N, C-alpha and C positions, 0 to 999 in steps of 0.2 A: 489227537493233538500231537504236534511234533515234540521231540526232545530238544530243548533249547539251552544252549550255553550262552550266557550273557557276561561278557568281559571276564572270563574265567582265567585265572592264573594259579599255578600251584608250585610251591617251593618245598623241596625235600630238605630235611635237616635245617629248618628255618631257625634263624638266630644262632647259628653255629658256624664255625670256620668251614664246615663241609656243606654249607647251603648251596643248593643247585636249583635253578628255576627251570622246571621241566615243561611247564605250560605258560604261555605268554599271551594274555588278553585274547582268549578264544571266543569268537562270536560265530556260532553256527546253529542251524536247525536241521535235525534229521527227521525227514518226513515220516509220518505214520503210514505204515503199509509198504515202506520202501525196503529194498535190499541194498544197503549202503556199505561200501568198503571204506575202511580207514587204512591208508597205506603210507609208506615212507621208509627211509633208511632206519636201521637199528639205532635205538636211542633217541628217536625224534619226538617221542611223547605219545605214541599210539595207545599203549596199554595204560598209561597214566590217565589219558583222556577218558577211556571207556570205564575206568574204575570209579569215575565220578558219577556215572549214570545210576548205579545202585548204591551210592554213598559208601563204597569201600574207602574212598578218600573224600575229604571235604575241601572245597576250594580255599586257597589262601586269599584270593580276591574273587569277587563276582559270585554268580550263582548258576545252578543247573536246575531247570524246571522240567519235570516229567509228569505230565497230566496235573494232578492236584498236589504233587509232592515238590518240595523245594529243598535242594541241597546247597546251602549258602555259606559263605565265609562268615556272615553275621549269624551268630548262634541264636539270636532272637527270631530270625526269619526261618531258621532251619526246621524242617519237619522233625518232630521228636520221636515218633514211633515209626521205625523203619521196616518192621516186619511186612506190612502191606506193600511197601515199595519193592522189597526184595522178592515178594511173590509176583509182582507185576513185571519185574526185570530179571530174567534169568541170565546167569553169567557162566559160560563154559570156558574154563581155562585151558591152556596147553596141557596135554596129558592129563585130562580129568580123571582117567582111570586110577591115578594114584590116590584119589580121595575115597575109594571104595573101602568099606569097613565092616558091613554087616555079614551075618553068617549065610544068608541066602540072597539071591538076586532080587526077589520080590520085596524083601524087607529093606534092602538098600534103596530101592527106587521109592518105596513108600515112606521113607524117613522124612523127606522134604514136605510132602502133603501133611503128614502127622504133625510136623513141627509148625506148620501154618494153621493148625487147628482142626484138621479133618479127623473124623472118627476113624478108628482102625479099619473097619470094614470098607468105608468109602476110600480110604487111602490105598488099600490093597487093590480095589477096583480101578482107581486111577493109575496105579502102578502097572497093572496088567494091560490096560489100554495103551499106556505109553510104551511098554515093552513091545507090544504088537506093532505099534507105530514105527519103532526103529528096526523092525524086522527080526525080533527075537520071540519065538513062539512059546507055547505053554511048557515045552520041554526044558526051558531055561529057568522057569519061575523058582523052583526049589533048589536049584544048583548053587554051589558056592561061587561067588564072583571071582574068587582067586584061582579057580580051575579053568577059567575061560581063556580064549586067545586074546591077544592085545586088542584086536579090532572089536571083539565081542565085549570086552571090558569097557571100551570107550562108548559103545552103544548103550550099555547099562548106565553109565554115568550121565549120558545125555538124556536117557529116559527119565532119570531122577529129576532133571530140570523140567522136562516137558510135562511130567506128571503134575507139576504145580500150575500148569496152564498159563505161562507168562504171556503178556501182551508184547513184550520186547525181548528178543533173545540176542545177547552179545556173545559172539564166539571168537576167541583169541587163538589164531593159528590152529584151527581144528583138524587140519590134515597133517600136522607135524608127525613125522615118523611112520606115515602110512605109505604103502606102495601106490602106484597110479590107479589101480582098480579100487583099492580101499579108499583113496581120496575121492574118486568119482562117486562111490557109493555114499560116502559121508556127505558130500555136497548135494547130491540128489536128495538126501534126507532133509537137509536144511531147506532146499528149494520146495519140497513138499510141505514143510512146516510153514514156509512163507506163503505159499499158495492158499493155505488154510486161513490166512489173515494175520499172521504174526510178523511184526517188523523185525528184520534181521540186520544186525550190525556186525560186520565181518572185519576183523583185524588180520591182515595177511601180508606176506611177502610175495605170494604167488600171483602174478598178474594174469596167468591163464584162468584162475578162478574168478578174478575180477571181470574179465571179458565174458566168461561163460555164464555167470550167475547174477552179477550186480547191475543195478540201474543207475546208481550214483556213486561218486567217489570223492572222498575228502583226502587230500594229500597233505601230510604233515611234514614240516621241515624245521629242525632245530627248535621244537616247542611251539611253533606257530603254524597257522593254516596257510599253506602256500597256494592252494587251489581247491575250488569246489566245482566239479564237472561231472560228465558222464564218461563211461569207459571208452567209447569210440572217439570222442573229442580228445581225451587224454592221450590215447595211443597214437593219435595223428600228429603229435608234436614231439619235440625232443624231451624225453623223460629221464635221460641218463643223469641230468643235473640233480634229480631227486634220488639217484641210485635205484631206479626202477628198470626192470627189463621188459622189453616189448614182448607180448605173448607170441608163442611160436606160430599159432594160426594166423595172427595178424601179419607177421613177417611174410608168411607164405602168400597171403592175399596180395600184399604190396608187390612181391616179386612177380606174381602172375600178371598183375595189372601193368607192371613195367615191361612185360613181354607181350603186351597187346591185348590182354583180356580186359573185360569191362565188368568187374565184379563189384557189387554194392557191399562194401565192408560192413555197413550197419546191419545187414541181414545175415551175416555169418557169425554163428555162435559155436559151431562144431563141424566135424567132417561131413555130417549128413547135410547140413545147410550149405556148406561150401560146394558140395556136389550139385545141389539144387541150383545154386547160382551159376556154376559152370555150365550146366545144361541150358539155363535161361540165356546166358551170354552167347552160347553156341547157336541157339535157335534164332537169336536176334540178328545174326550175321547173314 
């Protein structure tokens, strides 16, 4: 089932002089199994939007429906027990490594499953599987998370979410602070999780990630949905009005086509696929 926002508005500091309407009558569906990007300039409502998906925030108006769960402005309609919802929807914040607190890596990762009712033995098993999934082997299990590198800490934090086996994974600027290689490794991890059947909802400013990994895009502007589209269609138009930058690879393809090449931009995701398209273009002449 999709994640459905039905006429959702949200006001911070409601009924005060500091009231601010961060979301304005949002009506969208995020398809199950999709890799969806939420993009837009800083302050446009992206993080506020995704915070409604696992009920960190409740709508001021309207409702969000996630499978059998309802997050509504109407308290009578709102699902009362949120533990099952938060097991279903994993949320990875910017710099999730700041949330580590246990004495060993395996205990930190097992905390979430135990909190959701798993027995300790099963929680540790889930933790070990998740750690291997994010590329951390048995040598990390007993180590202190505070002795790890920044990238390793982030992987531990994400393993803690994956160990709960969410159906939906919301990731808010997951590559913040990482170098290009670290960013690619992190996004390849999310792509692997997506291929295994998890719906991914990515909040990002990096349009290169949107081009390389996402199949749909929701553009936010001033608390409203400005556009729902796919990456190729989005980057084929003027996106500076949303303070978005055209991906470098897309710019390169447009420049090559302007010089006489005939490259199908829809088939270009990275340097490897660009080289394939250049070869096909050459052979066609």
